LOTOR-38994 format. One line per 2 residues: their letters; for each residue x, y negated, z of C-alpha. Coordinates in pm, 1 decimal. Layout:
A> X Y Z  ...
END
This chain:
MS> 9029.3 -8874.3 11384.0  9278.9 -9132.5 11224.2
LY> 9169.0 -9391.8 11466.6  9282.3 -9145.2 11754.1
YS> 9597.3 -9021.4 11563.2  9702.9 -9372.5 11506.0
LC> 9699.9 -9405.9 11910.8  9951.6 -9077.8 11930.6
QY> 10291.4 -8997.2 11853.8  10167.7 -8686.5 11595.9
DV> 10401.7 -8498.9 11320.9  10158.2 -8250.2 11202.8
LR> 10365.5 -7972.9 11362.4  10306.4 -8043.4 11708.7
IP> 9991.5 -8153.8 11936.2  9914.9 -8520.3 11929.4
QY> 10107.9 -8712.2 12202.9  9897.5 -9027.1 12320.9
IG> 10100.8 -9318.7 12342.6  9852.0 -9596.3 12314.5
LE> 9929.4 -9915.6 12122.0  10306.2 -9837.2 12057.1
NY> 10261.5 -9775.7 11683.3  10093.1 -10086.7 11655.8
RE> 10340.6 -10269.8 11838.6  10605.6 -10129.5 11644.0
LL> 10458.1 -10206.3 11337.8  10349.1 -10551.4 11372.6
FE> 10694.1 -10675.4 11577.6  10964.4 -10411.5 11489.7
DP> 10920.4 -10289.5 11135.4  11090.1 -10508.9 10854.8
YF> 10912.8 -10300.3 10608.8  10602.5 -10397.9 10745.9
GI> 10629.2 -10751.2 10613.7  10808.5 -10639.7 10284.7
SI> 10528.1 -10452.6 10187.1  10230.4 -10677.0 10299.4
WN> 10441.8 -10966.6 10093.1  10483.1 -10722.2 9783.3
TL> 10093.3 -10641.5 9806.5  10003.4 -11000.7 9832.2
VY> 10230.7 -11106.1 9532.2  10091.8 -10830.5 9331.0
TI> 9698.7 -10930.6 9429.2  9761.5 -11290.0 9325.3
LR> 9941.2 -11198.4 8983.4  9685.2 -10897.1 8913.4
VP> 9347.7 -11023.3 8991.6  9314.0 -11338.0 8747.7
LA> 9486.8 -11120.5 8463.3  9218.6 -10832.0 8540.3
IG> 8901.2 -11044.8 8559.7  9022.1 -11360.1 8338.0
GS> 9102.5 -11070.9 8042.4  8792.5 -10903.5 8097.5
LI> 8557.8 -11195.1 8077.3  8719.1 -11340.4 7754.7
LA> 8734.8 -10995.8 7583.3  8367.8 -10972.2 7714.2
VL> 8264.3 -11321.5 7530.8  8465.1 -11176.0 7214.4
AN> 8251.2 -10859.8 7214.1  7922.4 -11039.9 7296.0
QA> 7930.6 -11218.1 6923.7  7675.0 -11114.2 6675.1
VR> 7905.4 -11004.4 6425.2  7897.8 -10678.2 6195.8
GI> 8076.2 -10356.4 6372.7  8062.1 -10497.4 6708.0
KF> 7958.2 -10180.4 6846.1  8267.7 -10011.9 6701.6
FR> 8486.9 -10273.3 6839.0  8324.0 -10258.5 7175.6
TV> 8432.8 -9882.0 7164.6  8786.3 -9943.4 7081.3
YF> 8848.6 -10190.9 7330.8  8661.4 -9939.1 7615.1
LP> 8867.8 -9648.8 7525.3  9194.1 -9753.3 7677.6
SI> 9061.2 -9778.8 8025.1  8995.0 -9411.4 8044.8
VT> 9354.0 -9316.0 8054.4  9406.3 -9192.5 8401.1
GV> 9681.2 -9353.0 8647.1  9957.2 -9122.1 8602.2
VL> 9934.1 -9113.8 8230.7  9914.7 -9489.0 8186.5
SV> 10216.9 -9516.2 8419.9  10445.3 -9304.7 8233.4
IW> 10330.6 -9487.4 7891.0  10434.1 -9817.6 8043.2
MW> 10768.7 -9706.2 8195.2  10821.2 -9644.3 7804.0
MF> 10698.9 -9981.4 7705.0  10914.4 -10167.9 7978.9
NP> 11231.5 -10004.1 7883.0  11460.7 -10294.6 7840.7
QI> 11638.9 -10139.4 7548.3  11390.9 -9940.3 7329.6
GL> 11058.3 -10056.2 7495.5  10758.7 -10187.2 7294.9
VN> 10711.9 -10483.2 7515.9  11105.5 -10599.3 7477.9
TA> 11084.9 -10516.8 7122.8  10803.0 -10713.2 7030.1
LG> 10965.0 -11035.1 7223.3  11240.8 -11019.9 7004.2
WI> 11047.3 -11020.0 6701.7  10962.3 -11361.5 6813.1
GL> 11311.4 -11453.9 6945.3  11250.4 -11439.3 7324.5
PG> 11462.2 -11237.5 7539.0  11307.5 -10950.5 7705.6
PL> 11364.9 -10927.4 8058.3  11494.4 -10582.7 8279.4
WL> 11115.5 -10552.2 8387.5  11115.6 -10246.0 8620.1
QS> 11493.3 -10263.5 8705.8  11443.3 -10653.3 8809.5
TA> 11370.0 -10757.8 9130.6  11223.7 -11046.2 8955.6
WS> 11012.3 -10890.3 8723.7  10925.8 -10575.8 8858.7
KP> 10579.8 -10699.6 9041.1  10493.8 -10908.3 8746.5
GI> 10530.5 -10592.5 8510.3  10325.2 -10379.4 8714.6
AL> 10049.0 -10660.6 8738.2  10074.4 -10703.7 8358.3
MS> 9931.2 -10327.0 8340.9  9619.7 -10456.0 8420.4
LW> 9574.6 -10606.6 8108.0  9545.9 -10237.9 7953.8
GV> 9201.4 -10170.8 8126.2  9023.6 -10506.8 8060.2
GG> 8780.4 -10348.6 7819.5  8689.8 -10102.0 8071.9
AR> 8406.0 -10117.1 8312.4  8429.0 -10520.4 8406.6
MI> 8376.3 -10580.4 8026.5  8078.7 -10404.8 8019.2
VF> 7937.3 -10530.5 8320.6  8039.4 -10904.4 8171.8
IA> 7871.0 -10818.9 7854.4  7538.0 -10722.4 8028.7
AL> 7561.4 -11034.5 8246.3  7644.5 -11239.6 7920.9
QG> 7307.1 -11117.2 7719.2  7125.3 -11215.4 8010.0
IP> 7209.6 -11614.1 7987.0  6916.6 -11781.4 7832.2
SS> 6993.1 -11936.0 7483.6  6824.2 -12243.5 7569.5
LY> 7113.9 -12330.9 7815.1  7365.9 -12305.5 7537.9
ES> 7122.8 -12523.5 7305.9  7103.0 -12801.7 7544.6
VE> 7458.0 -12840.6 7550.9  7482.9 -12840.1 7175.0
ID> 7202.3 -13120.8 7179.5  7437.9 -13296.9 7436.6
GG> 7738.5 -13287.8 7179.2  7943.5 -13015.0 7366.2
GW> 8170.9 -12753.0 7203.9  8248.3 -12422.9 7259.1
WA> 8433.1 -12520.3 7557.1  8158.6 -12663.7 7714.1
RF> 7925.2 -12421.1 7668.2  8198.7 -12157.5 7813.4
WH> 8269.8 -12405.6 8126.1  7943.1 -12547.4 8213.8
VT> 7695.3 -12229.0 8117.6  7900.9 -11920.5 8091.0
VP> 8115.7 -11947.8 8395.5  7844.2 -12080.0 8628.7
ML> 7573.8 -11852.4 8510.2  7861.2 -11545.9 8555.1
SP> 7945.3 -11645.9 8887.6  7813.9 -11374.6 9092.7
VI> 7945.1 -11087.0 8855.3  8269.9 -11316.0 8900.0
FL> 8251.5 -11293.2 9252.8  8162.5 -10934.8 9280.4
WS> 8472.6 -10839.7 9071.3  8676.8 -11063.4 9274.1
VL> 8588.7 -10863.6 9584.2  8633.7 -10536.9 9454.1
EI> 8943.2 -10609.9 9271.5  9119.3 -10766.5 9543.6
IF> 9019.8 -10458.9 9765.2  9166.8 -10226.5 9469.4
SF> 9500.0 -10436.1 9441.6  9581.9 -10364.7 9873.0
QV> 9542.9 -10004.3 9760.6  9787.6 -9988.3 9460.4
FT> 9998.0 -9695.9 9489.9  9978.4 -9459.3 9177.2
EA> 10166.0 -9713.3 8950.2  10452.2 -9828.4 9202.5
YV> 10487.6 -9418.4 9296.9  10545.1 -9305.2 8935.2
MT> 10730.9 -9592.0 8798.0  10969.6 -9706.4 9084.0
KG> 10918.4 -9559.3 9417.9  10923.2 -9893.5 9566.1
GP> 11227.6 -10009.5 9397.3  11459.0 -10195.5 9294.9
LD> 11537.7 -10301.9 9636.6  11204.9 -10268.0 9804.9
ST> 11052.8 -10498.9 9521.4  10778.2 -10301.6 9441.7
LF> 10719.5 -10122.2 9820.9  10349.7 -10195.0 9831.4
YN> 10187.4 -10140.6 10149.9  9998.2 -9809.3 10034.3
LY> 10333.7 -9672.5 9909.1  10489.4 -9760.6 10229.8
LY> 10238.8 -9580.7 10422.7  10260.9 -9280.8 10182.1
FK> 10613.7 -9249.5 10269.4  10571.9 -9276.1 10631.5
AF> 10292.8 -9002.1 10637.8  10440.4 -8740.6 10382.8
DD> 10787.1 -8808.2 10372.7  10869.1 -8904.3 10758.6
YE> 10565.4 -8670.1 10874.6  10524.9 -8995.9 11082.0
MG> 10100.5 -8919.9 11090.2  10023.1 -9153.0 11380.0
YA> 10213.7 -9433.0 11253.2  10050.5 -9400.6 10934.5
SA> 9731.2 -9385.3 11041.2  9788.7 -9711.0 11247.8
MA> 9904.1 -9871.0 10924.2  9575.5 -9745.6 10742.0
WI> 9361.5 -9901.3 11015.1  9558.6 -10232.5 10993.1
LL> 9476.1 -10250.9 10623.2  9093.5 -10162.7 10686.7
VI> 9145.3 -10507.2 10929.0  9305.0 -10715.0 10656.1
TL> 9036.1 -10582.0 10378.2  8763.3 -10696.1 10601.9
AV> 8898.1 -10981.9 10702.3  8973.0 -11109.1 10296.0
TM> 8635.6 -10981.2 10238.4  8457.3 -11192.5 10497.9
LQ> 8642.2 -11509.7 10358.8  8536.0 -11448.4 10028.4
FK> 8203.7 -11427.3 10116.2  8204.3 -11754.2 10324.2
LG> 8406.8 -11921.6 10048.2  8176.3 -11778.2 9764.9
KR> 7900.8 -11975.0 9911.1  8055.4 -12278.0 9780.0
WV> 8077.3 -12185.0 9391.4  7849.4 -11886.6 9334.6
HY> 7510.5 -11966.4 9181.7  7237.5 -11742.0 9141.9
TG> 6959.6 -11773.6 8878.9  7109.1 -12116.1 8808.6
GA> 7002.7 -12285.9 9108.8  7221.7 -12425.4 9378.7
PE> 7489.8 -12201.5 9556.6  7357.3 -12050.7 9843.1
END
């Protein structure tokens, strides 16, 4: 039905009027906010995905150590990830407050000036991307821990015999052996980032000056503020095509760096 609606002028209150590809033409060639929303989403994705995956991987390595009380720390790391999106957004709105927020207060303790965060066009997207660190102890960490425990200890012993330190063990053993899991999360997290909505809707409403007008948020505004359901349906199908194209590209590039069972890339 959404594919049919994307070919119609449809405002919910009246019968859909078929207009062919007019919604797609207007969206791709006339709508200035289409390019803005695509750019904002792309920048957010580039900032968020490495933070989310890298943070979870580092935390998983720390939580995989054989030390007393490690199960307690794993639980502590996991708990923040169960906070829902709306609650999390409200918490970070307070933390990003330029005057009384915890983030700028902590920066002041080490002598760094705090930015305006959500009130700044330069810092609004990095600020929302920074929120991804809140959930690094969630499902990603659990999957990484499971994968870490499947790495043969003999590989680490071989590196130690060759004189390699902790960095050599991490870079030449841990990362290659975890490459299938890293690839899995890179695919999923890019898809999740393309669909970012709650944080921007609750915290900024797309501002300041459209700097956080992400694609899904713009789609929502067209559908439920402007009642242009046909136009919003066209936006949804374009997002599907973009997501599919990026995912196919990831699978193609993944053949060069993803290693399975320690063998050569497939």
